[in-house]
C-alpha positions in Angstrom: 12.6 -28.8 -37.2 11.4 -25.5 -38.7 7.8 -26.7 -38.7 8.1 -27.1 -35.0 9.6 -23.7 -34.5 7.0 -22.1 -36.7 4.2 -23.7 -34.6 5.9 -22.4 -31.4 6.2 -18.9 -32.9 2.6 -18.9 -34.1 1.4 -20.0 -30.7 3.5 -17.2 -29.0 2.2 -14.6 -31.5 -1.4 -15.7 -30.8 -0.7 -15.4 -27.0 0.8 -11.9 -27.4 -2.1 -10.7 -29.6 -4.6 -12.0 -27.0 -2.7 -10.2 -24.3 -2.6 -7.0 -26.4 -6.3 -7.2 -26.9 -6.9 -7.7 -23.2 -4.6 -4.8 -22.3 -6.3 -2.5 -24.9 -9.7 -3.3 -23.4 -8.4 -2.6 -19.9 -6.9 0.7 -21.1 -10.2 1.8 -22.5 -11.9 0.9 -19.2 -9.3 2.9 -17.2 -9.6 5.9 -19.6 -13.4 5.9 -19.2 -13.1 5.6 -15.4 -10.6 8.4 -15.2 -12.8 10.6 -17.4 -15.8 9.9 -15.2 -13.8 10.7 -12.0 -12.4 13.9 -13.5 -16.0 15.0 -14.4 -17.1 14.3 -10.8 -14.2 16.4 -9.4 -13.8 19.2 -11.9 -17.1 19.1 -13.7 -17.5 18.4 -17.4 -14.6 19.5 -19.6 -15.5 20.8 -23.0 -13.9 18.9 -25.8 -12.2 22.0 -27.2 -10.3 22.4 -23.9 -9.0 18.9 -23.8 -5.4 18.3 -24.7 -5.0 16.4 -27.9 -2.6 13.5 -28.5 -0.5 15.7 -30.8 -0.2 18.4 -28.1 1.0 15.7 -25.6 3.5 14.5 -28.2 4.8 18.0 -28.7 5.2 18.5 -24.9 7.1 15.3 -24.6 9.4 16.1 -27.6 10.2 19.5 -26.2 10.7 18.4 -22.6 14.1 19.1 -21.1 15.3 17.4 -17.9 14.9 19.8 -15.0 12.4 22.0 -16.8 9.6 21.0 -14.5 11.4 22.1 -11.4 12.3 25.4 -13.1 8.6 26.0 -14.0 7.4 25.2 -10.6 10.1 27.5 -9.0 8.9 30.3 -11.3 5.4 29.7 -10.0 6.6 29.8 -6.5 5.9 26.1 -5.9 8.9 24.4 -4.5 9.1 20.9 -2.9 9.5 20.7 0.8 12.9 19.7 2.1 13.0 16.4 3.9 12.9 16.7 7.7 
């Protein structure tokens, strides 16, 4: 019975690893496409001006609910009220 379960688990693990690989490849394609589109719209961005993964993680860690609305209000950007 355990041999059968082990085979099922191994098969499922192989399926999930294949899906992860496919999704990683797709993610790399999307990142490259977005980078190309950003370059077309804004021009080339120098590497030193790009936000690093660590900076993104720090922003996420320090994010407080509602802070985005407060920042936008300070900038004078407020959402339009529904009609």
